[in-house]
N, CA and C atoms as a LAMMPS dump frame, in Angstrom:
ITEM: TIMESTEP
0
ITEM: NUMBER OF ATOMS
333
ITEM: BOX BOUNDS ff ff ff
-5.0000000000000000e+02 5.0000000000000000e+02
-5.0000000000000000e+02 5.0000000000000000e+02
-5.0000000000000000e+02 5.0000000000000000e+02
ITEM: ATOMS id mol type element x y z
1 1 1 N 226.465 493.578 -227.093
2 1 2 C 225.976 492.284 -227.561
3 1 3 C 227.186 491.421 -227.92
4 2 1 N 227.083 490.162 -227.598
5 2 2 C 228.168 489.23 -227.864
6 2 3 C 228.03 488.616 -229.246
7 3 1 N 229.134 488.172 -229.783
8 3 2 C 229.137 487.471 -231.058
9 3 3 C 228.662 486.044 -230.791
10 4 1 N 227.489 485.667 -231.297
11 4 2 C 226.929 484.346 -231.005
12 4 3 C 227.799 483.213 -231.533
13 5 1 N 228.623 483.472 -232.543
14 5 2 C 229.5 482.435 -233.064
15 5 3 C 230.483 481.958 -232.013
16 6 1 N 230.812 482.798 -231.044
17 6 2 C 231.763 482.437 -230.009
18 6 3 C 231.228 481.344 -229.094
19 7 1 N 229.907 481.097 -229.096
20 7 2 C 229.315 480.112 -228.21
21 7 3 C 229.234 478.716 -228.818
22 8 1 N 229.621 478.549 -230.053
23 8 2 C 229.491 477.266 -230.707
24 8 3 C 230.851 476.758 -231.176
25 9 1 N 231.118 475.498 -230.834
26 9 2 C 232.371 474.871 -231.254
27 9 3 C 232.242 474.388 -232.697
28 10 1 N 233.368 474.228 -233.36
29 10 2 C 233.397 473.673 -234.702
30 10 3 C 233.016 472.202 -234.629
31 11 1 N 232.137 471.76 -235.528
32 11 2 C 231.717 470.36 -235.54
33 11 3 C 232.865 469.465 -235.976
34 12 1 N 233.077 468.395 -235.209
35 12 2 C 234.084 467.393 -235.545
36 12 3 C 233.425 466.03 -235.402
37 13 1 N 233.413 465.239 -236.487
38 13 2 C 232.82 463.9 -236.442
39 13 3 C 233.667 463.018 -235.536
40 14 1 N 233.026 462.325 -234.583
41 14 2 C 233.742 461.44 -233.666
42 14 3 C 232.956 460.152 -233.508
43 15 1 N 233.639 459.134 -233.046
44 15 2 C 232.961 457.87 -232.766
45 15 3 C 232.476 457.886 -231.318
46 16 1 N 231.556 456.986 -231.017
47 16 2 C 231.014 456.903 -229.657
48 16 3 C 232.108 456.584 -228.643
49 17 1 N 233.126 455.851 -229.055
50 17 2 C 234.221 455.496 -228.146
51 17 3 C 235.043 456.719 -227.734
52 18 1 N 234.991 457.783 -228.539
53 18 2 C 235.757 458.996 -228.236
54 18 3 C 235.038 459.914 -227.245
55 19 1 N 233.777 459.611 -226.967
56 19 2 C 232.978 460.5 -226.124
57 19 3 C 233.475 460.466 -224.685
58 20 1 N 233.833 461.619 -224.195
59 20 2 C 234.242 461.775 -222.804
60 20 3 C 233.498 462.992 -222.271
61 21 1 N 232.74 462.79 -221.224
62 21 2 C 231.998 463.9 -220.647
63 21 3 C 232.884 464.655 -219.67
64 22 1 N 233.016 465.931 -219.902
65 22 2 C 233.793 466.765 -218.998
66 22 3 C 233.001 468.025 -218.691
67 23 1 N 233.268 468.589 -217.552
68 23 2 C 232.635 469.843 -217.163
69 23 3 C 233.575 470.965 -217.583
70 24 1 N 233.068 471.975 -218.287
71 24 2 C 233.932 473.087 -218.684
72 24 3 C 234.588 473.729 -217.455
73 25 1 N 235.832 474.061 -217.586
74 25 2 C 236.552 474.673 -216.473
75 25 3 C 235.877 475.976 -216.049
76 26 1 N 235.673 476.115 -214.765
77 26 2 C 235.091 477.33 -214.223
78 26 3 C 233.573 477.357 -214.232
79 27 1 N 232.928 476.271 -214.682
80 27 2 C 231.464 476.244 -214.734
81 27 3 C 230.89 476.172 -213.324
82 28 1 N 229.945 477.052 -213.062
83 28 2 C 229.193 477.052 -211.81
84 28 3 C 227.712 477.067 -212.162
85 29 1 N 226.938 476.23 -211.493
86 29 2 C 225.495 476.218 -211.701
87 29 3 C 224.844 476.471 -210.351
88 30 1 N 224.085 477.567 -210.287
89 30 2 C 223.468 478.009 -209.041
90 30 3 C 222.052 478.503 -209.297
91 31 1 N 221.219 478.54 -208.235
92 31 2 C 219.917 479.182 -208.41
93 31 3 C 220.104 480.618 -208.902
94 32 1 N 219.3 481.007 -209.883
95 32 2 C 219.422 482.344 -210.474
96 32 3 C 219.109 483.417 -209.436
97 33 1 N 219.827 484.522 -209.566
98 33 2 C 219.641 485.676 -208.699
99 33 3 C 219.349 486.896 -209.569
100 34 1 N 218.873 487.95 -208.956
101 34 2 C 218.572 489.165 -209.717
102 34 3 C 219.796 489.673 -210.469
103 35 1 N 220.979 489.457 -209.938
104 35 2 C 222.205 489.892 -210.622
105 35 3 C 222.427 489.149 -211.943
106 36 1 N 221.759 488.011 -212.137
107 36 2 C 221.909 487.204 -213.355
108 36 3 C 220.926 487.58 -214.456
109 37 1 N 219.973 488.445 -214.16
110 37 2 C 218.865 488.722 -215.069
111 37 3 C 219.333 489.174 -216.45
112 38 1 N 220.284 490.072 -216.526
113 38 2 C 220.764 490.548 -217.829
114 38 3 C 221.324 489.422 -218.677
115 39 1 N 222.116 488.558 -218.061
116 39 2 C 222.686 487.429 -218.783
117 39 3 C 221.644 486.407 -219.183
118 40 1 N 220.679 486.15 -218.311
119 40 2 C 219.592 485.222 -218.648
120 40 3 C 218.799 485.73 -219.844
121 41 1 N 218.49 487.02 -219.837
122 41 2 C 217.744 487.621 -220.952
123 41 3 C 218.546 487.546 -222.246
124 42 1 N 219.844 487.797 -222.162
125 42 2 C 220.702 487.745 -223.35
126 42 3 C 220.723 486.347 -223.941
127 43 1 N 220.951 485.33 -223.093
128 43 2 C 220.995 483.949 -223.581
129 43 3 C 219.65 483.549 -224.178
130 44 1 N 218.567 483.909 -223.492
131 44 2 C 217.227 483.602 -224.012
132 44 3 C 217.04 484.188 -225.408
133 45 1 N 217.384 485.46 -225.574
134 45 2 C 217.177 486.129 -226.867
135 45 3 C 218.106 485.593 -227.953
136 46 1 N 219.308 485.157 -227.573
137 46 2 C 220.199 484.546 -228.563
138 46 3 C 219.624 483.225 -229.059
139 47 1 N 218.93 482.497 -228.193
140 47 2 C 218.323 481.215 -228.565
141 47 3 C 216.991 481.378 -229.267
142 48 1 N 216.145 482.285 -228.774
143 48 2 C 214.765 482.355 -229.234
144 48 3 C 214.39 483.661 -229.923
145 49 1 N 215.273 484.652 -229.887
146 49 2 C 214.918 485.964 -230.401
147 49 3 C 214.096 486.715 -229.379
148 50 1 N 213.58 487.842 -229.765
149 50 2 C 212.736 488.623 -228.873
150 50 3 C 213.455 489.824 -228.3
151 51 1 N 212.786 490.457 -227.377
152 51 2 C 213.242 491.706 -226.785
153 51 3 C 214.012 491.46 -225.493
154 52 1 N 215.23 491.986 -225.414
155 52 2 C 216.032 491.892 -224.191
156 52 3 C 215.279 492.535 -223.028
157 53 1 N 214.676 493.699 -223.262
158 53 2 C 213.954 494.384 -222.185
159 53 3 C 212.787 493.542 -221.675
160 54 1 N 212.038 492.937 -222.583
161 54 2 C 210.903 492.108 -222.19
162 54 3 C 211.37 490.9 -221.372
163 55 1 N 212.428 490.238 -221.835
164 55 2 C 212.943 489.068 -221.124
165 55 3 C 213.554 489.464 -219.779
166 56 1 N 214.195 490.62 -219.729
167 56 2 C 214.734 491.102 -218.457
168 56 3 C 213.614 491.256 -217.439
169 57 1 N 212.505 491.831 -217.853
170 57 2 C 211.349 491.984 -216.96
171 57 3 C 210.812 490.617 -216.527
172 58 1 N 210.694 489.675 -217.464
173 58 2 C 210.153 488.35 -217.141
174 58 3 C 211.046 487.608 -216.148
175 59 1 N 212.37 487.632 -216.385
176 59 2 C 213.274 486.943 -215.461
177 59 3 C 213.309 487.624 -214.1
178 60 1 N 213.254 488.945 -214.072
179 60 2 C 213.21 489.665 -212.795
180 60 3 C 211.984 489.257 -211.988
181 61 1 N 210.848 489.184 -212.659
182 61 2 C 209.609 488.792 -211.992
183 61 3 C 209.681 487.352 -211.509
184 62 1 N 210.178 486.454 -212.36
185 62 2 C 210.266 485.038 -211.972
186 62 3 C 211.133 484.86 -210.725
187 63 1 N 212.262 485.544 -210.694
188 63 2 C 213.166 485.421 -209.552
189 63 3 C 212.554 486.065 -208.309
190 64 1 N 211.992 487.248 -208.452
191 64 2 C 211.39 487.952 -207.314
192 64 3 C 210.188 487.212 -206.74
193 65 1 N 209.405 486.564 -207.611
194 65 2 C 208.196 485.868 -207.176
195 65 3 C 208.471 484.486 -206.593
196 66 1 N 209.696 484.013 -206.669
197 66 2 C 210.002 482.648 -206.227
198 66 3 C 211.125 482.603 -205.204
199 67 1 N 211.072 483.495 -204.246
200 67 2 C 212.067 483.491 -203.171
201 67 3 C 211.988 482.141 -202.466
202 68 1 N 213.115 481.474 -202.334
203 68 2 C 213.145 480.151 -201.711
204 68 3 C 212.974 479.004 -202.686
205 69 1 N 212.498 479.287 -203.897
206 69 2 C 212.355 478.288 -204.958
207 69 3 C 211.695 477.001 -204.434
208 70 1 N 210.451 477.113 -203.975
209 70 2 C 209.749 475.978 -203.377
210 70 3 C 209.223 474.996 -204.425
211 71 1 N 208.502 475.474 -205.425
212 71 2 C 207.889 474.568 -206.395
213 71 3 C 208.444 474.731 -207.802
214 72 1 N 209.445 475.565 -207.937
215 72 2 C 210.122 475.732 -209.223
216 72 3 C 211.529 476.218 -208.945
217 73 1 N 212.417 476.001 -209.901
218 73 2 C 213.804 476.413 -209.731
219 73 3 C 214.358 476.848 -211.076
220 74 1 N 214.936 478.026 -211.116
221 74 2 C 215.62 478.537 -212.304
222 74 3 C 217.104 478.542 -211.977
223 75 1 N 217.874 477.792 -212.751
224 75 2 C 219.315 477.688 -212.53
225 75 3 C 220.061 478.477 -213.593
226 76 1 N 221.135 479.14 -213.175
227 76 2 C 222 479.875 -214.098
228 76 3 C 223.333 479.143 -214.186
229 77 1 N 223.783 478.911 -215.413
230 77 2 C 225.103 478.332 -215.657
231 77 3 C 226.051 479.498 -215.937
232 78 1 N 227.126 479.569 -215.161
233 78 2 C 228.018 480.73 -215.219
234 78 3 C 229.456 480.274 -215.415
235 79 1 N 230.145 480.921 -216.345
236 79 2 C 231.586 480.731 -216.544
237 79 3 C 232.213 482.115 -216.567
238 80 1 N 233.263 482.292 -215.778
239 80 2 C 233.963 483.588 -215.718
240 80 3 C 233.001 484.753 -215.473
241 81 1 N 232.095 484.584 -214.518
242 81 2 C 231.131 485.621 -214.129
243 81 3 C 230.152 486.015 -215.232
244 82 1 N 229.982 485.163 -216.234
245 82 2 C 229.045 485.443 -217.325
246 82 3 C 228.044 484.3 -217.438
247 83 1 N 226.766 484.645 -217.516
248 83 2 C 225.734 483.623 -217.715
249 83 3 C 225.887 483.054 -219.119
250 84 1 N 226.031 481.726 -219.196
251 84 2 C 226.194 481.062 -220.493
252 84 3 C 225.058 480.09 -220.787
253 85 1 N 224.157 479.914 -219.825
254 85 2 C 223.027 479.021 -220.027
255 85 3 C 222.109 479.056 -218.823
256 86 1 N 220.975 478.374 -218.945
257 86 2 C 220.028 478.298 -217.84
258 86 3 C 219.159 477.067 -218.015
259 87 1 N 218.489 476.696 -216.958
260 87 2 C 217.538 475.596 -217.001
261 87 3 C 216.507 475.78 -215.913
262 88 1 N 215.362 475.177 -216.117
263 88 2 C 214.265 475.278 -215.147
264 88 3 C 213.751 473.893 -214.806
265 89 1 N 213.341 473.732 -213.565
266 89 2 C 212.551 472.582 -213.157
267 89 3 C 211.342 473.124 -212.406
268 90 1 N 210.215 472.447 -212.59
269 90 2 C 208.964 472.857 -211.954
270 90 3 C 208.331 471.619 -211.334
271 91 1 N 207.827 471.766 -210.117
272 91 2 C 207.116 470.659 -209.48
273 91 3 C 205.673 470.694 -209.944
274 92 1 N 205.255 469.605 -210.568
275 92 2 C 203.886 469.483 -211.066
276 92 3 C 203.055 468.729 -210.027
277 93 1 N 201.942 469.328 -209.628
278 93 2 C 201.002 468.68 -208.729
279 93 3 C 199.793 468.248 -209.542
280 94 1 N 199.558 466.986 -209.521
281 94 2 C 198.454 466.408 -210.296
282 94 3 C 197.114 466.791 -209.645
283 95 1 N 196.188 467.372 -210.414
284 95 2 C 194.875 467.709 -209.854
285 95 3 C 194.138 466.453 -209.386
286 96 1 N 193.302 466.597 -208.372
287 96 2 C 192.552 465.454 -207.842
288 96 3 C 191.648 464.818 -208.885
289 97 1 N 191.097 465.617 -209.783
290 97 2 C 190.184 465.091 -210.804
291 97 3 C 190.899 464.826 -212.141
292 98 1 N 192.209 464.629 -212.079
293 98 2 C 193 464.434 -213.3
294 98 3 C 192.636 463.122 -213.987
295 99 1 N 192.65 463.12 -215.337
296 99 2 C 192.412 461.859 -216.054
297 99 3 C 193.578 460.893 -215.796
298 100 1 N 193.336 459.63 -216.009
299 100 2 C 194.351 458.608 -215.71
300 100 3 C 195.596 458.726 -216.582
301 101 1 N 195.479 459.352 -217.739
302 101 2 C 196.642 459.467 -218.631
303 101 3 C 197.449 460.747 -218.391
304 102 1 N 197.161 461.491 -217.331
305 102 2 C 197.925 462.712 -217.026
306 102 3 C 199.233 462.329 -216.333
307 103 1 N 200.232 463.139 -216.532
308 103 2 C 201.545 462.891 -215.943
309 103 3 C 201.453 462.799 -214.42
310 104 1 N 202.317 461.986 -213.823
311 104 2 C 202.33 461.893 -212.359
312 104 3 C 202.941 463.146 -211.736
313 105 1 N 202.639 463.356 -210.462
314 105 2 C 203.236 464.478 -209.74
315 105 3 C 204.75 464.284 -209.673
316 106 1 N 205.474 465.379 -209.686
317 106 2 C 206.927 465.304 -209.565
318 106 3 C 207.608 466.473 -210.234
319 107 1 N 208.932 466.437 -210.214
320 107 2 C 209.756 467.497 -210.821
321 107 3 C 209.916 467.233 -212.305
322 108 1 N 209.745 468.293 -213.114
323 108 2 C 209.871 468.194 -214.566
324 108 3 C 210.791 469.29 -215.084
325 109 1 N 211.62 468.941 -216.072
326 109 2 C 212.42 469.963 -216.749
327 109 3 C 211.492 470.843 -217.539
328 110 1 N 211.747 472.137 -217.496
329 110 2 C 210.823 473.051 -218.152
330 110 3 C 211.502 474.011 -219.116
331 111 1 N 212.777 473.883 -219.343
332 111 2 C 213.414 474.769 -220.301
333 111 3 C 214.489 475.622 -219.723
């Protein structure tokens, strides 16, 4: 298990003019693969708690069930061959009988 403190930088108050967006060196973001499952489960549990074994099973199933990533995509953020984050997008299809206030069809961030 990793020391979770290593994932958080020390807070430093800055002005908006100091903000510069940079990509961390070595960051790669790719569709998740079965080889990423352990890291995905670890990051999930560090954020939300829970069982590593349970999350490992869930991520394995999600990846195995979505070969080709047609209507959903799970991305793994990797630095130095270690999963450091993840994100999901899911394509929402609006039902034909949907109420007028339902979200439109399209890609949505899902966590």
